N, C-alpha and C positions, 0 to 999 in steps of 0.2 A: 692661898691668897687668890683673890679674884680681881681681875682687871675690869673696872667699871665703866670707864670712859676715856677715849683718846682726847687728850687736851692739846697736842700738837705733834706735827710730824710731816711726813710725806717729803722726805728729801729728794729733790728733783734729780740728783746724781745716783740715786739708788736704781740698780738694775731690775729689781723685782718690783718697785713701785710702792713697797710697803715696809720701808725700814727708816731707822732713826726716828722713832716715836716716843712720846711721853704719855703715860696714862695715870689716871687716878685709880686707886684700889679700894677694896672694901675695909681696909684698915685705915683708920684715921690717922692723918698726918704722914702716910706713906705713899709715895709715888714710884712708879715703875718706869725704867728707861729701856728701850730697845735701841740697840746700836751695833757698832762694828766692833768685833772682838779684838783685843790686843794681845800681845804675848807676855804682858806684865804678870809675874806670878802673884797668886792670890790664895787665900785659905780655901779649903774645900768647901763647895757649894756657893762660892762667890766668883765674879768676873769683872774685869775692868773692861768698859766699852767707851767708845768715843761716839759723839754725835756732833752734827754741825752747830755752831754757835747760835745761828739764826733760829734752830728748832729750840734750843734751850731758852732763848729770849721769847720766843713764841709761847712756850709753856709758862715762863714767869707771868707774861701779861694775862694769858687765860686763867691762871691761878690767883690772879689778883695781887701779885707780889710786887 
């Protein structure tokens, strides 16, 4: 899967300046989320991440939802 466009992000509380982002992908109807890893157990190949609510709202607006 290829990330094709960042639609939201740049959490000001991120130490590296490039975290908590939402991306469009080359797969129709699929978005990718970059966030902060949690300790919640998940199936192999999956992860639960958290992102600030404002980043999710920004992504929804940018995607026209």
